[in-house]
C-alpha positions as CSV (number, residue, x, y, z in Angstrom):
1,X,89.4,70.5,101.6
2,X,91.4,72.6,99.2
3,X,94.3,73.9,100.8
4,X,94.6,77.9,100.9
5,X,96.7,79.8,98.3
6,X,96.5,83.6,99.6
7,X,95.7,84.5,103.0
8,X,95.8,87.9,103.7
9,X,96.0,89.3,107.8
10,X,95.0,92.2,109.3
11,X,95.9,95.0,106.6
12,X,96.1,98.6,107.4
13,X,96.7,101.3,104.9
14,X,96.2,104.8,106.0
15,X,96.6,108.1,103.7
16,X,96.6,111.0,105.6
17,X,93.7,111.0,108.3
18,X,91.8,108.6,106.1
19,X,91.9,104.6,106.9
20,X,91.6,103.1,103.3
21,X,92.2,99.8,104.7
22,X,91.3,99.0,108.0
23,X,92.1,95.2,109.3
24,X,91.4,93.7,106.2
25,X,91.6,89.9,106.5
26,X,90.3,86.9,104.0
27,X,91.3,83.9,102.4
28,X,91.5,82.3,98.9
29,X,91.8,78.4,98.4
30,X,93.5,77.1,95.5
31,X,91.3,77.0,92.7
32,X,89.3,79.2,94.7
33,X,87.2,82.4,93.3
34,X,86.9,85.2,96.1
35,X,84.8,88.8,94.5
36,X,85.9,91.8,96.6
37,X,82.7,94.1,96.1
38,X,82.3,97.7,97.1
39,X,81.8,101.1,95.4
40,X,84.3,103.5,94.8
41,X,86.3,104.6,98.0
42,X,85.4,101.3,99.7
43,X,89.3,99.9,99.7
44,X,89.1,97.3,97.4
45,X,91.3,98.2,95.0
46,X,94.2,99.4,97.8
47,X,93.5,96.3,99.1
48,X,94.1,93.9,96.0
49,X,97.4,96.4,95.0
50,X,98.8,95.2,98.1
51,X,98.1,92.1,97.6
52,X,100.0,92.2,94.2
53,X,102.7,94.1,95.9
54,X,102.0,97.9,93.9
55,X,101.4,99.4,97.2
56,X,102.8,98.8,100.7
57,X,100.7,98.1,103.6
58,X,101.0,99.8,106.9
59,X,100.1,96.7,108.9
60,X,99.3,93.1,108.4
61,X,100.4,90.3,106.2
62,X,99.9,88.9,102.7
63,X,101.1,85.3,102.6
64,X,101.0,82.8,99.2
65,X,101.3,79.4,100.1
66,X,102.2,80.2,103.9
67,X,105.2,82.6,102.3
68,X,105.1,86.2,103.8
69,X,104.9,88.8,100.4
70,X,105.3,91.9,103.0
71,X,108.8,91.2,103.6
72,X,110.8,93.5,101.7
73,X,114.1,91.7,100.4
74,X,116.3,93.0,97.6
75,X,117.6,91.6,95.1
76,X,116.0,90.5,91.3
77,X,115.7,87.4,92.2
78,X,113.1,87.9,95.2
79,X,111.6,90.2,92.7
80,X,111.0,88.0,90.2
81,X,109.8,85.4,92.5
82,X,107.5,87.3,93.8
83,X,105.5,88.5,90.4
84,X,105.4,84.8,90.1
85,X,103.0,84.0,92.8
86,X,100.8,86.9,92.2
87,X,99.8,88.9,88.8
88,X,97.0,91.3,88.0
89,X,95.1,91.9,85.0
90,X,93.8,95.6,84.8
91,X,90.6,97.1,83.6
92,X,92.5,99.0,80.9
93,X,94.7,96.2,79.4
94,X,95.8,98.7,76.4
95,X,97.8,101.4,79.3
96,X,99.9,98.6,80.3
97,X,100.6,97.4,76.6
98,X,103.4,98.7,74.8
99,X,101.8,100.1,71.6
100,X,104.9,99.3,69.4
101,X,105.0,96.0,70.3
102,X,103.4,92.9,68.5
103,X,101.5,90.4,71.0
104,X,103.7,87.7,70.1
105,X,106.8,90.0,71.3
106,X,105.0,91.2,74.6
107,X,104.2,87.3,75.8
108,X,108.1,87.0,74.6
109,X,109.6,89.4,76.8
110,X,107.7,88.0,79.6
111,X,108.9,84.3,79.1
112,X,112.8,85.8,78.6
113,X,112.2,87.6,81.9
114,X,111.1,84.5,84.0
115,X,112.1,81.4,82.2
116,X,115.0,82.1,79.9
117,X,115.8,78.7,79.2
118,X,112.1,77.8,77.9
119,X,111.2,77.0,74.5
120,X,109.3,80.5,73.9
121,X,107.8,80.0,70.7
122,X,105.9,76.9,71.7
123,X,104.8,78.4,75.1
124,X,103.6,81.7,73.2
125,X,101.7,79.3,71.0
126,X,100.1,77.3,74.0
127,X,99.2,80.5,75.7
128,X,97.6,82.2,73.0
129,X,95.8,78.9,72.2
130,X,94.7,79.1,76.1
131,X,92.7,82.7,75.4
132,X,91.2,82.0,72.6
133,X,94.4,83.7,69.8
134,X,96.4,82.8,67.4
135,X,99.0,83.5,65.1
136,X,97.3,86.3,63.4
137,X,96.5,87.9,66.8
138,X,100.5,87.5,67.3
139,X,101.8,89.4,64.9
140,X,99.2,92.1,65.9
141,X,99.9,95.7,67.5
142,X,97.6,96.2,70.5
143,X,95.7,99.2,68.5
144,X,94.9,96.4,65.8
145,X,92.9,94.6,68.2
146,X,89.5,94.5,69.6
147,X,89.1,95.4,73.5
148,X,88.4,91.9,74.1
149,X,91.4,90.8,72.3
150,X,93.2,93.3,74.4
151,X,92.1,91.8,77.4
152,X,92.7,88.3,76.4
153,X,96.6,89.5,75.5
154,X,96.7,91.0,79.3
155,X,95.0,87.4,80.4
156,X,97.6,85.7,78.4
157,X,100.9,87.5,79.4
158,X,99.5,86.9,83.4
159,X,99.5,83.3,83.1
160,X,102.7,83.2,81.1
161,X,104.6,83.5,84.6
162,X,102.2,80.4,86.2
163,X,101.0,82.4,89.1
164,X,99.2,81.0,91.7
165,X,96.6,83.8,92.6
166,X,95.2,86.3,89.1
167,X,94.1,89.6,90.7
168,X,91.7,91.1,88.2
169,X,90.9,94.9,88.9
170,X,87.4,95.4,87.2
171,X,88.8,93.5,84.7
172,X,85.5,93.4,82.2
173,X,84.0,96.7,83.5
174,X,85.1,98.6,80.2
175,X,83.3,95.9,77.6
176,X,80.5,95.5,75.9
177,X,78.3,93.0,78.0
178,X,78.4,90.3,75.1
179,X,82.4,90.2,75.1
180,X,82.5,90.4,78.8
181,X,80.5,87.4,79.2
182,X,83.1,85.6,76.7
183,X,86.1,86.7,79.0
184,X,84.1,85.4,82.1
185,X,83.7,82.2,80.1
186,X,86.8,81.9,79.5
187,X,88.3,83.0,82.9
188,X,86.2,79.9,84.1
189,X,87.4,77.6,82.0
190,X,91.3,78.6,82.7
191,X,91.0,78.3,86.5
192,X,89.0,74.6,86.1
193,X,92.2,73.7,83.8
194,X,94.8,74.9,86.2
195,X,93.8,75.6,89.3
196,X,94.6,79.2,89.5
197,X,93.0,81.3,92.4
198,X,90.9,84.4,91.0
199,X,90.7,87.4,93.3
200,X,87.9,89.5,91.5
201,X,87.7,93.4,92.5
202,X,84.2,95.0,91.4
203,X,81.1,97.0,91.8
204,X,79.2,94.6,89.3
205,X,77.1,92.0,91.5
206,X,76.4,90.5,87.9
207,X,80.2,89.7,87.7
208,X,80.1,88.4,91.7
209,X,77.6,86.1,90.9
210,X,78.9,84.5,87.5
211,X,82.0,83.6,88.7
212,X,82.8,83.9,92.3
213,X,82.5,81.5,95.0
214,X,83.2,83.4,98.1
215,X,82.3,87.1,98.5
216,X,83.6,89.9,101.0
217,X,81.6,93.1,100.7
218,X,83.7,96.0,101.8
219,X,82.8,99.8,103.1
220,X,85.1,102.7,104.1
221,X,88.0,100.4,104.3
222,X,86.3,97.9,106.0
223,X,84.8,94.4,105.7
224,X,81.2,94.4,106.3
225,X,80.0,91.1,105.3
226,X,81.2,87.8,104.1
227,X,80.6,84.5,103.1
228,X,79.5,82.0,100.2
229,X,78.1,84.4,97.3
230,X,75.4,82.8,97.1
231,X,74.4,83.2,100.5
232,X,75.4,86.7,100.7
233,X,73.4,87.9,97.5
234,X,70.4,85.6,98.5
235,X,70.1,87.0,102.0
236,X,72.2,89.9,103.1
237,X,72.9,90.7,106.5
238,X,74.9,93.7,106.5
239,X,72.5,97.1,105.7
240,X,74.9,98.4,102.8
241,X,75.0,95.3,101.1
242,X,71.1,94.7,100.9
243,X,71.9,98.9,99.5
244,X,74.5,97.7,97.0
245,X,71.6,95.2,95.9
246,X,69.1,97.5,95.4
247,X,71.3,100.0,93.5
248,X,71.2,97.5,90.6
249,X,68.7,99.0,88.4
250,X,65.5,97.2,87.6
251,X,61.3,97.7,87.1
252,X,60.4,100.2,89.8
253,X,64.1,101.2,90.6
254,X,63.9,104.5,92.5
255,X,67.3,106.1,92.8
256,X,66.1,108.9,95.0
257,X,65.2,106.4,97.7
258,X,68.7,104.8,97.2
259,X,70.4,108.0,97.9
260,X,68.4,108.3,100.9
261,X,69.0,105.2,102.1
262,X,72.8,105.8,101.6
263,X,72.9,108.8,103.6
264,X,71.1,106.9,106.9
265,X,74.1,104.4,106.7
């Protein structure tokens, strides 16, 4: 049985009168892959941002290898140690890449910050090779790369700090379908090679079906269903999960009926 790498216990986050995250709890095993599914406003991205440390929870805990990430301690060393535990890959990597900095320099800056004594040229070459890039891309600026190549750079930068957990927030949503498949296959290979744990935040049930072992379904800040991905998608128990599955376009799909069903929940 695999050890737990990430444990989330009773997360709560309120904005004014809105409970964006309400008593959310789940675990992720080492080398596991967990999907968090829901529509916009379900609380899935807020949950992810709390796990990464980009937002604070009003209550609850986030533990990586049993260490509480929600403890607020000052100091540069503590901040860097937390960053090395969990990394995030966003939907649009262009916004997180300096347009004036070549890819190799982006990776070098990350390595210098976290591993100042490492062999940076060797490690940069390893990271680029791991994500299917090479010397040509190392010298390129982000604007000179395709969307899929930029996402590979973002993945390489996240992997550079050797995290235990990688959070992927709609990480393939902006890519063409064929490029999505390439990135998802790449992520599957990396997980098999490294044993890193993945937390996929997505509205795309196709992505969930392809790359996750377990899934939780969120609605209005709460988890309404969870379980093994294949079982949840094959025989959903909650009406909202069934609605999400029915919302996927296919022959005979009726958007008016879907809208009516959503209003009745």
